[in-house]
C-alpha positions as CSV (number, residue, x, y, z in Angstrom):
1,M,6.1,-21.6,93.3
2,S,6.8,-18.5,95.4
3,S,7.4,-14.9,94.5
4,E,10.6,-13.4,95.7
5,E,9.5,-9.7,95.3
6,G,6.3,-10.1,97.4
7,G,4.1,-10.9,94.4
8,P,1.7,-13.9,94.4
9,S,3.3,-17.3,93.9
10,V,1.3,-19.7,91.9
11,E,1.9,-23.4,91.3
12,E,1.0,-24.8,87.9
13,P,-2.2,-26.9,88.1
14,T,-1.9,-30.6,87.6
15,P,-3.8,-32.3,84.8
16,P,-7.4,-33.1,85.6
17,S,-8.1,-36.5,86.9
18,G,-10.1,-39.2,85.1
19,D,-13.3,-38.3,87.0
20,T,-13.6,-34.9,85.5
21,A,-15.5,-34.4,82.2
22,P,-13.5,-33.6,79.1
23,P,-13.9,-30.2,77.4
24,P,-16.4,-30.0,74.6
25,S,-15.1,-30.9,71.1
26,G,-15.0,-28.5,68.2
27,D,-18.0,-30.2,66.5
28,E,-20.3,-29.4,69.4
29,A,-22.0,-26.0,69.2
30,P,-21.3,-23.7,72.1
31,P,-24.1,-22.3,74.1
32,P,-25.8,-19.2,72.7
33,S,-24.2,-15.9,73.5
34,G,-27.3,-14.4,75.0
35,E,-27.5,-17.0,77.8
36,E,-24.9,-17.1,80.6
37,T,-23.7,-20.6,81.4
38,P,-22.7,-21.4,85.0
39,P,-18.9,-21.5,85.5
40,P,-17.3,-24.8,85.7
41,P,-16.6,-26.1,89.2
42,A,-13.4,-24.6,90.7
43,M,-10.6,-26.9,91.6
44,Q,-10.5,-26.9,95.4
45,D,-7.8,-29.5,95.8
46,P,-5.1,-27.8,97.9
47,G,-2.5,-30.2,96.5
48,D,-3.0,-29.0,93.0
49,F,-1.9,-25.4,93.4
50,T,-1.4,-22.7,96.1
51,L,-2.0,-19.0,95.8
52,S,-0.3,-16.4,98.0
53,V,-1.4,-12.9,97.5
54,E,-0.9,-9.6,99.3
55,G,-3.9,-7.7,100.1
56,D,-7.2,-8.4,98.3
57,A,-5.9,-9.6,94.9
58,P,-8.2,-12.0,93.2
59,S,-7.3,-15.6,92.7
60,V,-6.4,-17.2,89.4
61,S,-9.4,-19.4,89.5
62,E,-11.7,-16.5,89.7
63,V,-10.0,-14.8,86.7
64,S,-10.3,-18.0,84.7
65,D,-14.0,-18.2,85.6
66,Y,-14.6,-14.7,84.2
67,R,-12.8,-15.5,81.0
68,D,-15.0,-18.5,80.5
69,L,-18.1,-16.2,80.6
70,I,-16.8,-14.3,77.5
71,P,-18.2,-15.9,74.3
72,S,-15.6,-16.9,71.7
73,E,-15.8,-15.4,68.2
74,E,-14.4,-18.5,66.5
75,E,-17.1,-20.6,68.0
76,D,-19.8,-18.3,66.8
77,E,-18.4,-18.4,63.3
78,G,-18.4,-22.2,63.4
79,E,-21.9,-22.1,64.6
80,S,-23.1,-19.9,61.8
81,Q,-21.4,-22.1,59.3
82,S,-23.0,-25.2,60.7
83,Q,-26.4,-23.5,60.4
84,R,-25.8,-22.5,56.8
85,V,-24.9,-26.0,55.6
86,R,-27.9,-27.8,54.0
87,P,-28.4,-31.4,54.7
88,R,-27.4,-33.6,51.7
89,M,-30.0,-35.8,50.1
90,A,-29.6,-39.4,50.4
91,P,-27.9,-40.8,47.3
92,R,-30.2,-42.6,44.8
93,P,-29.6,-46.3,44.5
94,V,-27.3,-47.2,41.6
95,Q,-29.9,-49.7,40.3
96,S,-32.6,-47.0,39.9
97,A,-30.3,-44.6,38.0
98,L,-29.1,-47.3,35.7
99,S,-32.7,-48.4,34.9
100,D,-33.6,-44.8,34.1
101,V,-30.7,-44.5,31.6
102,L,-31.5,-47.8,30.0
103,S,-35.2,-46.8,29.6
104,Q,-34.3,-43.5,28.0
105,S,-31.9,-45.1,25.6
106,S,-34.6,-47.7,24.7
107,R,-37.1,-45.0,24.0
108,R,-34.7,-43.1,21.8
109,S,-33.8,-46.2,19.9
110,S,-37.5,-47.1,19.3
111,K,-38.2,-43.5,18.2
112,Y,-35.2,-43.7,15.8
113,R,-36.5,-47.0,14.4
114,R,-40.0,-45.5,13.9
115,S,-38.5,-42.4,12.1
116,M,-36.3,-44.5,9.9
117,S,-39.1,-46.9,8.9
118,G,-40.4,-44.4,6.3
119,I,-37.1,-43.5,4.6
120,P,-37.2,-46.2,1.9
121,N,-40.8,-45.2,0.9
122,L,-39.6,-41.5,0.9
123,Q,-36.7,-42.3,-1.3
124,E,-38.9,-44.2,-3.7
125,T,-41.3,-41.2,-3.8
126,L,-38.5,-38.8,-4.6
127,K,-37.2,-41.1,-7.4
128,E,-40.7,-41.3,-8.9
129,R,-41.1,-37.5,-8.7
130,Q,-37.7,-37.0,-10.4
131,A,-38.6,-39.4,-13.1
132,R,-42.0,-37.7,-13.7
133,F,-40.3,-34.3,-13.8
134,R,-37.7,-35.5,-16.4
135,D,-40.4,-37.0,-18.6
136,A,-42.5,-33.8,-18.4
137,R,-39.4,-31.7,-19.2
138,E,-38.6,-33.9,-22.3
139,N,-42.3,-33.6,-23.3
140,R,-42.1,-29.8,-23.1
141,K,-38.9,-29.8,-25.0
142,S,-40.4,-31.8,-27.9
143,K,-43.1,-29.2,-28.3
144,I,-40.7,-26.3,-29.0
145,D,-41.2,-25.0,-32.5
146,P,-40.0,-21.9,-34.4
147,S,-42.8,-19.7,-32.8
148,Y,-41.5,-20.6,-29.3
149,R,-37.9,-19.9,-30.4
150,Y,-38.9,-16.5,-31.7
151,I,-40.3,-15.7,-28.2
152,F,-37.1,-17.0,-26.6
153,E,-35.1,-14.7,-28.8
154,I,-37.2,-11.7,-27.8
155,L,-36.8,-12.6,-24.1
156,A,-33.1,-13.1,-24.4
157,A,-32.7,-9.7,-26.1
158,K,-34.8,-7.9,-23.5
159,L,-33.3,-9.7,-20.4
160,G,-29.7,-9.6,-21.7
161,L,-29.4,-13.4,-21.6
162,D,-28.3,-16.0,-24.1
163,L,-30.8,-18.1,-25.9
164,I,-29.9,-21.4,-24.2
165,T,-30.4,-19.9,-20.7
166,V,-33.8,-18.7,-21.6
167,E,-34.8,-22.0,-23.1
168,E,-33.6,-23.9,-20.1
169,L,-35.5,-21.5,-17.8
170,I,-38.7,-22.1,-19.7
171,L,-38.3,-25.8,-19.7
172,D,-37.7,-25.9,-16.0
173,C,-40.9,-24.0,-15.3
174,P,-43.4,-26.4,-13.6
175,S,-46.4,-24.5,-15.0
176,E,-47.5,-22.6,-18.1
177,V,-46.6,-19.0,-18.5
178,L,-49.0,-16.4,-19.9
179,F,-47.6,-13.5,-22.0
180,T,-49.9,-10.5,-22.7
181,V,-49.5,-7.2,-24.3
182,L,-51.4,-4.2,-23.0
183,D,-52.4,-1.4,-25.3
184,A,-52.2,1.8,-23.3
185,S,-52.2,4.2,-26.2
186,D,-55.6,5.7,-25.0
187,G,-54.6,5.7,-21.4
188,L,-53.8,3.0,-18.8
189,L,-57.4,2.7,-17.5
190,N,-58.8,2.3,-21.0
191,G,-56.2,-0.3,-21.8
192,I,-57.0,-2.4,-18.7
193,K,-60.7,-2.1,-19.3
194,S,-60.4,-3.1,-22.9
195,M,-58.3,-6.2,-22.1
196,L,-60.7,-7.4,-19.4
197,S,-63.9,-6.7,-21.3
198,S,-62.6,-8.0,-24.7
199,I,-60.5,-11.0,-23.7
200,F,-60.9,-12.3,-20.1
201,L,-64.6,-11.8,-19.5
202,P,-65.8,-13.5,-22.8
203,A,-63.4,-16.4,-22.0
204,I,-64.9,-16.7,-18.5
205,L,-68.5,-16.6,-19.8
206,A,-67.7,-19.2,-22.5
207,T,-66.1,-21.8,-20.2
208,S,-68.2,-24.6,-18.9
209,N,-65.5,-26.4,-16.8
210,W,-66.1,-24.9,-13.3
211,G,-65.2,-28.1,-11.4
212,A,-67.2,-28.6,-8.2
213,L,-69.2,-25.3,-8.8
214,N,-71.3,-27.1,-11.4
215,Q,-72.6,-29.6,-8.9
216,S,-74.7,-27.4,-6.6
217,K,-76.9,-24.4,-6.6
218,Q,-74.5,-22.6,-4.4
219,G,-71.8,-23.1,-7.0
220,E,-74.0,-21.5,-9.7
221,S,-74.5,-18.5,-7.3
222,E,-70.7,-18.3,-6.8
223,K,-70.1,-18.2,-10.5
224,H,-72.7,-15.4,-10.9
225,I,-71.2,-13.4,-8.1
226,F,-67.7,-13.8,-9.7
227,T,-68.8,-12.5,-13.1
228,E,-70.7,-9.6,-11.4
229,T,-67.6,-8.7,-9.5
230,I,-65.7,-8.4,-12.8
231,N,-68.5,-6.2,-14.2
232,R,-68.4,-4.0,-11.2
233,Y,-64.6,-3.6,-11.5
234,L,-65.1,-2.6,-15.2
235,S,-67.6,0.0,-14.0
236,F,-65.1,1.2,-11.4
237,L,-62.4,1.7,-14.1
238,D,-64.9,3.6,-16.2
239,G,-65.9,5.8,-13.3
240,A,-62.3,6.5,-12.4
241,R,-61.6,7.5,-16.0
242,I,-64.6,9.9,-16.0
243,S,-63.6,11.3,-12.6
244,I,-60.1,12.1,-14.0
245,E,-61.5,13.6,-17.1
246,G,-64.1,15.6,-15.1
247,T,-61.5,17.3,-12.8
248,V,-61.3,21.0,-13.0
249,M,-57.9,22.5,-13.6
250,L,-57.6,26.1,-12.5
251,K,-56.3,28.2,-15.3
252,K,-52.5,28.6,-15.4
253,I,-51.1,32.1,-15.6
254,D,-47.9,32.5,-17.6
255,N,-47.3,36.2,-17.3
256,I,-46.8,36.1,-13.5
257,D,-43.9,34.5,-11.7
258,F,-45.5,33.1,-8.5
259,S,-42.2,31.8,-7.3
260,K,-41.2,35.5,-6.5
261,L,-44.2,36.0,-4.1
262,H,-43.2,33.8,-1.2
263,T,-41.3,36.0,1.3
264,F,-42.8,38.9,3.2
265,E,-40.7,41.4,1.5
266,E,-41.7,40.1,-2.0
267,V,-45.4,40.1,-1.0
268,T,-45.2,43.6,0.4
269,A,-43.5,44.9,-2.7
270,A,-46.1,43.3,-5.0
271,A,-48.9,44.7,-2.9
272,S,-47.5,48.2,-3.3
273,N,-47.5,47.9,-7.1
274,S,-51.0,48.7,-8.4
275,E,-50.4,47.0,-11.8
276,T,-49.4,43.8,-10.1
277,V,-52.5,44.0,-7.8
278,R,-54.7,44.4,-10.8
279,Q,-53.3,41.4,-12.6
280,L,-53.6,39.2,-9.5
281,E,-57.3,40.3,-9.1
282,E,-58.0,39.2,-12.7
283,V,-56.4,35.9,-12.0
284,L,-58.5,35.4,-8.9
285,M,-61.7,36.3,-10.8
286,I,-60.9,33.6,-13.4
287,W,-60.5,31.0,-10.7
288,Y,-63.6,32.2,-9.0
289,K,-65.8,31.7,-12.1
290,Q,-64.4,28.2,-12.7
291,I,-65.2,27.0,-9.2
292,E,-68.6,28.7,-9.2
293,Q,-69.5,26.9,-12.4
294,V,-68.7,23.6,-10.8
295,L,-70.9,24.3,-7.8
296,I,-73.8,25.3,-10.0
297,E,-73.6,22.1,-12.0
298,S,-73.4,20.0,-8.8
299,E,-76.6,21.6,-7.5
300,Q,-78.6,20.8,-10.7
301,M,-81.0,17.9,-10.9
302,R,-79.5,15.0,-12.8
303,K,-81.4,12.5,-14.9
304,E,-80.9,8.8,-14.1
305,A,-82.1,5.6,-15.8
306,D,-85.1,3.8,-14.5
307,D,-83.1,0.8,-13.3
308,S,-80.6,2.9,-11.4
309,G,-80.1,2.2,-7.7
310,P,-77.9,2.8,-4.7
311,L,-74.8,1.8,-6.5
312,T,-75.4,4.4,-9.2
313,E,-75.8,7.0,-6.5
314,L,-72.6,5.8,-5.0
315,E,-70.7,6.2,-8.3
316,H,-72.1,9.7,-8.7
317,W,-71.0,10.9,-5.3
318,K,-67.6,9.3,-5.7
319,R,-67.0,11.4,-8.9
320,M,-68.2,14.5,-7.2
321,S,-66.0,14.0,-4.2
322,A,-63.0,13.5,-6.4
323,K,-63.8,16.6,-8.3
324,F,-64.2,18.9,-5.3
325,N,-61.2,17.5,-3.4
326,Y,-59.0,18.2,-6.4
327,I,-60.2,21.8,-6.5
328,I,-59.4,22.2,-2.8
329,E,-55.9,20.8,-3.4
330,Q,-55.3,23.5,-6.0
331,I,-56.6,26.2,-3.7
332,K,-54.1,25.1,-1.1
333,G,-51.3,25.2,-3.6
334,S,-48.5,27.7,-3.6
335,S,-49.8,29.8,-6.6
336,C,-53.2,30.4,-5.1
337,K,-51.7,31.1,-1.7
338,A,-49.3,33.7,-3.2
339,V,-52.2,35.5,-4.9
340,I,-54.3,35.5,-1.7
341,N,-51.4,36.9,0.4
342,V,-50.7,39.8,-2.0
343,L,-54.3,40.7,-2.2
344,T,-54.7,40.5,1.6
345,V,-51.8,43.0,2.1
346,A,-53.3,45.2,-0.6
347,H,-56.8,45.1,1.1
348,S,-58.5,43.9,-2.1
349,K,-62.3,43.9,-2.1
350,L,-62.5,40.6,-4.0
351,L,-61.3,38.7,-1.0
352,K,-64.8,38.7,0.7
353,N,-66.4,36.9,-2.3
354,W,-63.5,34.5,-2.6
355,R,-63.7,33.5,1.1
356,D,-67.4,32.9,0.7
357,L,-66.7,30.7,-2.3
358,D,-64.0,28.8,-0.5
359,A,-66.4,28.0,2.4
360,R,-69.0,26.7,-0.1
361,I,-66.6,24.4,-2.0
362,T,-65.3,23.1,1.4
363,D,-68.9,22.3,2.6
364,T,-69.8,20.6,-0.7
365,A,-66.6,18.5,-0.6
366,N,-67.4,17.4,3.0
367,E,-71.0,16.5,2.0
368,S,-69.8,14.4,-0.9
369,K,-67.3,12.6,1.3
370,D,-70.1,11.8,3.9
371,N,-72.4,10.5,1.2
372,V,-69.7,8.2,-0.2
373,R,-69.0,6.9,3.3
374,Y,-72.7,6.3,4.0
375,L,-73.4,4.6,0.6
376,Y,-70.3,2.3,1.1
377,T,-72.1,0.8,4.2
378,L,-75.1,0.0,2.0
379,E,-73.1,-1.6,-0.8
380,K,-72.9,-5.1,0.8
381,V,-76.6,-5.0,1.6
382,C,-77.6,-3.9,-1.9
383,Q,-75.3,-6.1,-3.8
384,P,-77.7,-9.2,-3.7
385,L,-80.4,-7.1,-5.3
386,Y,-78.2,-6.7,-8.3
387,N,-77.0,-10.4,-8.4
388,Y,-80.4,-12.1,-8.2
389,D,-83.7,-11.8,-10.1
390,L,-86.3,-11.1,-7.4
391,I,-89.3,-11.4,-9.8
């Protein structure tokens, strides 16, 4: 091929002969981009193509060589994809997978046979239980007499149910039901103590059927500890009643409306009224004398029985702690705070004595609380001294 305008004339190259190596296939990875590969050998056969150039123009073979030096992006992408592909594991033999499935199914079937083996016995047990329950229900129904029907009528009236529903409910109960009446006319604590000391404790002491507890010395000790626990609970109820009865109620003042002494304006107006200040000072003196009397009684020596011990001391300090704490709660109340605020604005001289009394009652209450906390730690250690005869 020749150029008519003076340009280079190039003849198309002939196909390569059979001796030349074929180009690399797409499956083969190209050489890394960082390394330069030597250019393929140039075709020097003059019969293949001719090149006529003017001047110093480069040949076509040289241009093609430079292009071969530029790495191909498509080949890089193919290389990265080939590197990311994980090798597949060799497939398991069909015989081993089938044997695993058969072994698992055989294990499940054997487990099912073992679980189903006890179903006939379970069904027989349920039938026996149902028969026993029906027999027991018929036995309970045969024992219903007019006294029971009277109780059923009362329950039906109180619960808003009909008589048949109450009767069926009682018959379906698998255990006995105990009905008691508590007489709380003298107070709830007295009612509970009277019921325990008059009904339950005598019944416990009179019984002789203690089961396995009658067969060992440890059982006798457990019975004694149980009865002593009930006696201590009765003493606790009595002490709680005495503590409630021994609380000191600060005198209520009816001629003064303490609800109108809350805001700063109300307190200032009351402090500017001499008659109101005088009335509030009288109220404060009444409360002062009540609290001082309690402190004097607490500091006196008390007489105790000869057989008294740490638990008696514990009961005493529990009562004293309850008494002092109740007084402190009243001092922190709204009525007492209103009186103190008015007298503080009026600069009353009684406040000095009142603050001293407040500090004394607070210290005494803290002392009682500490004594109770200390004696509680000794209660478990001292309890065997009360349960056993050491002589």
